[in-house]
N, C-alpha and C positions, 0 to 999 in steps of 0.2 A: 501597468506592468501586471503579468500574470502573480498571483499571490495563493500560497495554499496553507491551510491551518487544520492539523489533527485534532480530533478532541475523542474524549471516549474516558471510561473508568480508567485510573491506573493500577487499580488492585484487580486482579481475575482470582477466583479460586479454582483450583486442580480440577479435571476433566468437563470443565464450564467451557462458553463459547467466547473468546475474544473478539468484541465487537468494538473498530473505531471507524470514525467517518472523517473524511477531507472536505473542506468546505475550501471550493475554487471562487478567487475574486480577482477582476481584471482582465478575465477572459474566460471563455466556452468549454467548457469539457466536450462539445460536440464538433466545434470548428476550429480552436486557436493551435493545438499540437495533435500527433497523431497516437501518443501513449501516455495514460497515467497508471502510475504503479505503484505500489508499495512495497516498501524496501524495508529491512529489518539489521539493527547490530547487536547482538548480544554482547555482554560482558568482556572485554579484552579479544572481542573478535571483529572481523572483518563485516562488510557489509553484505548482506543476504538478499536479493531479488527475490519477491515472493512470489509477485503475479501482475498482471495488468489489466486494464480493460481500454480499447482502444478507442477511437472517437466515435466509431459505428455501433459501439457496444459489446464486440467482440472480446472474450474474455481468454488468457492463458498464464498458466501456472508453472510453477517450480514442479519440476517431476517428483520432488523430496516431500512438497508439503500438498500436492494435488487434490489429495484423498480428505484434506481436513479443510482446504481454503476456499472462501467465496467472495468473488469481488460484485459487486453490483454498482448502480448509479441511480441517482433521482436526478433527470435531467432540470425538472420545472424547479430545485433549488440549487443545483451546478454544484453538486454534490456526490462523490463516489466512497464507497465503504467497502470495508473489510471485514469478514468474519471468520475466525480461526477455532476449530472445534478441537474436543478434546484437549484442551492444554493441558501442558504440564510445566514444571519450574524449568526447564529447558527452554521455554518460548518466552522466557525473560528476556526483554529487551527493548532498544528504543526504537520505536518504527515513525518511519517516515512515510510520507507520500510525495512523489514526484513526478513531473511531466517533462516530457522530451518530445524532438520531432526529427530525430537523426534517421529514421528508417523504420521499415514495416518488417523485416527481418527479424527474426527471434535471437542471431547472435547480437544485435544491437540491441533491442528491448530487454533483453535478460540480463544488460550489463550495466549496473549501477553508474557507472563512468560517463553514460550516454544522457542523462539525465540534466538538463540544465537549469530546471526551477525544483526545489525543494522546501518543504516545509521545517519548520524549526524541529520538529521529532517530538514524539510523547515516550516517556517512560512508562512501560507495563510492565508490572511485576507477578508473576504467576506463583500465588503463597496459599496457603491454607489460614 
């Protein structure tokens, strides 16, 4: 069964770039599922879809984060990564990577509830 695990620094300074990596095991990011996403949950708030990289490498981002967000992958390592630039304390959240295969329409892949497999999440705090 596919497993996902987030990794990266738990503390990032304001104005810097938040970088996280999702390591996938038990499946391939190029063949197992259609959508591989980053989703976050700020304190006391709901889940927020950030962006996705599809099995073919295509990327799509939340409009509110598009200007600051980049998702990439390393197929040789079966990993995909998140970069969020120019962070502020409002970017403090638990960050999840997730995988799903419910469809290729943006109304599906932008919905956190459509994802079947999730990492455990990693807390990232933005503070000086």
